[in-house]
C-alpha positions in Angstrom: -80.3 -19.3 11.3 -79.5 -22.7 12.8 -76.4 -21.3 14.5 -78.4 -18.5 16.0 -81.0 -21.0 17.3 -78.3 -23.1 18.9 -76.8 -20.1 20.5 -80.1 -19.0 21.9 -80.8 -22.5 23.2 -77.4 -22.7 24.7 -77.9 -19.4 26.5 -81.3 -20.5 27.8 -79.8 -23.8 29.0 -76.9 -21.9 30.7 -79.3 -19.5 32.4 -81.6 -22.3 33.7 -78.6 -24.3 34.9 -77.1 -21.2 36.5 -80.3 -20.5 38.4 -80.5 -24.1 39.6 -76.9 -24.0 40.6 -77.4 -20.7 42.5 -80.3 -22.3 44.4 -78.0 -25.1 45.5 -75.1 -22.8 46.1 -76.4 -21.7 49.5 -76.2 -25.2 50.9 -72.8 -25.9 49.3 -71.4 -22.5 50.4 -72.7 -23.0 53.9 -71.0 -26.4 54.1 -67.7 -24.9 52.7 -67.6 -21.7 54.7 -69.9 -21.9 57.7 -70.7 -25.5 58.9 -67.2 -26.0 60.5 -68.3 -23.6 63.2 -72.1 -23.3 63.2 -72.7 -27.1 63.1 -70.7 -27.5 66.3 -72.1 -27.0 69.8 -70.2 -24.2 71.5 -71.5 -21.5 73.8 -70.1 -18.6 71.8 -71.3 -19.6 68.3 -74.9 -19.6 67.4 -75.9 -23.1 66.1 -77.4 -23.6 62.7 -80.8 -24.1 64.4 -80.7 -20.6 65.8 -79.7 -19.1 62.4 -82.6 -20.8 60.7 -85.0 -18.8 62.9 -83.4 -15.5 61.9 -84.5 -13.4 58.8 -82.2 -13.8 55.9 -81.7 -10.0 55.8 -80.2 -10.1 59.3 -77.8 -12.9 58.4 -76.6 -10.9 55.3 -76.2 -7.8 57.5 -74.2 -9.7 60.0 -71.9 -10.9 57.2 -71.7 -7.4 55.7 -71.1 -5.2 58.8 -71.5 -7.4 61.9 -69.5 -10.1 63.7 -69.1 -12.3 60.6 -67.6 -9.5 58.5 -64.0 -10.6 58.9 -65.0 -14.2 58.1 -67.3 -13.4 55.1 -65.2 -10.8 53.4 -63.8 -13.2 50.7 -67.3 -14.1 49.7 -69.0 -12.3 46.8 -72.3 -10.5 47.6 -74.3 -13.2 45.7 -72.6 -15.9 47.8 -73.5 -14.1 51.0 -77.1 -13.8 49.9 -77.2 -17.4 48.9 -76.0 -18.5 52.3 -78.5 -16.2 54.0 -81.4 -17.4 51.8 -80.5 -21.0 52.5 -80.3 -20.5 56.3 -82.7 -17.7 57.2 -86.4 -17.0 56.9 -87.8 -14.8 54.2 -88.7 -11.2 55.1 -87.3 -8.9 57.7 -87.8 -8.3 61.4 -91.1 -7.2 62.8 -91.2 -3.5 63.5 -91.3 -2.3 67.1 -94.8 -1.9 68.5 -95.9 1.7 69.2 -96.0 1.0 73.0 -92.2 0.7 72.9 -91.9 4.4 72.1 -92.2 7.5 74.3 -94.7 10.1 73.4 -91.9 12.7 73.1 -89.8 11.1 70.3 -86.7 13.4 70.6 -84.3 13.5 73.5 -83.4 16.9 74.9 -79.7 17.7 74.4 -79.9 21.5 75.0 -79.2 21.3 78.7 -75.7 20.8 80.2 -75.1 17.1 81.2 -75.6 16.2 84.8 -73.0 14.0 86.4 -69.3 13.8 85.9 -69.3 11.3 83.1 -71.4 11.1 79.9 -69.4 8.3 78.3 -67.0 5.6 79.1 -64.8 7.6 81.5 -64.9 10.8 83.4 -61.1 11.3 82.9 -58.8 11.8 79.9 -56.9 8.7 81.0 -60.0 6.6 80.0 -59.7 4.4 83.0 -63.5 4.0 83.0 -63.5 4.3 86.8 -66.4 6.1 88.5 -66.0 7.2 92.1 -68.9 5.9 94.3 -70.1 9.5 94.8 -70.6 10.0 91.0 -71.8 6.5 90.3 -74.4 6.6 93.1 -73.3 3.0 93.9 -70.8 1.5 96.2 -68.7 -1.7 95.6 -70.7 -3.5 98.4 -74.0 -2.8 96.5 -72.8 -4.4 93.2 -73.6 -8.0 94.3 -77.2 -7.0 95.0 -77.9 -5.6 91.5 -80.6 -7.4 89.5 -81.4 -7.3 85.8 -84.5 -5.0 85.3 -84.8 -4.8 81.5 -83.1 -5.8 78.2 -83.2 -4.5 74.7 -82.8 -6.6 71.5 -81.4 -4.5 68.7 -84.0 -4.8 65.8 -82.2 -6.5 62.9 -78.9 -6.7 64.8 -77.3 -9.1 67.3 -74.8 -6.7 68.9 -74.4 -3.1 70.1 -71.9 -1.0 68.2 -69.9 1.4 70.3 -70.0 2.3 74.0 -73.3 3.4 75.6 -73.4 7.0 76.6 -75.7 8.6 79.2 -76.7 12.2 79.1 -79.3 13.7 81.4 -81.2 10.4 82.2 -81.1 9.4 78.5 -79.1 6.4 77.5 -77.7 6.4 73.9 -76.4 3.3 72.2 -75.7 2.3 68.6 -76.6 -0.9 66.8 -74.4 -2.6 64.2 -76.8 -1.4 61.5 -75.9 2.2 62.2 -79.1 3.1 64.0 -78.7 5.1 67.3 -81.2 4.3 70.0 -82.1 6.6 72.9 -83.8 5.4 76.1 -85.3 7.5 78.9 -86.3 6.1 82.2 -89.9 6.6 83.3 -90.2 6.2 87.1 -88.2 4.1 89.5 -89.8 0.7 88.6 -90.7 1.2 85.0 -88.3 0.0 82.2 -87.0 2.8 80.0 -88.8 3.6 76.8 -87.3 4.1 73.4 -87.2 7.7 72.4 -85.7 7.9 68.9 -84.4 5.6 66.2 -82.3 7.3 63.5 
């Protein structure tokens, strides 16, 4: 009976110690695997202060399938989650507001595409060159272009794959696997999100 009681106490102590250790692991793991880059000030690496504003779920996803995948692959799942919990905020990203969506939620793909190119290149050589006639833009006009709108991928920090345009609808994929479709509404209005799959 005494041996059983000692074993039970030892197991409880081990579990309590393990849970305290895992709470500290995020900080320790960050120092071991992440601080060397994220505690430095460089233009291409988000600093720790930026990561602390992100949801922990986004940080885990970035380590699982995003830019940090090649760095984080030796870490176990629990270690990735500990780092993300140490760095990030609880919860997920806020959902997109209804005003971001078009009333017609599905793009029309039935018609034949207009234009010579619906992807990266109009030719099999994949040179990605668009003649001025097809692009509707000359080389002299490029310096006059101005940014009209931007889109932040919900829960992601990068696009995944090349954007494709078909019949005034822009398709682009996020690192999470979601495909976003945008359709332009009028000359001056920003495009609206059609569908998220």
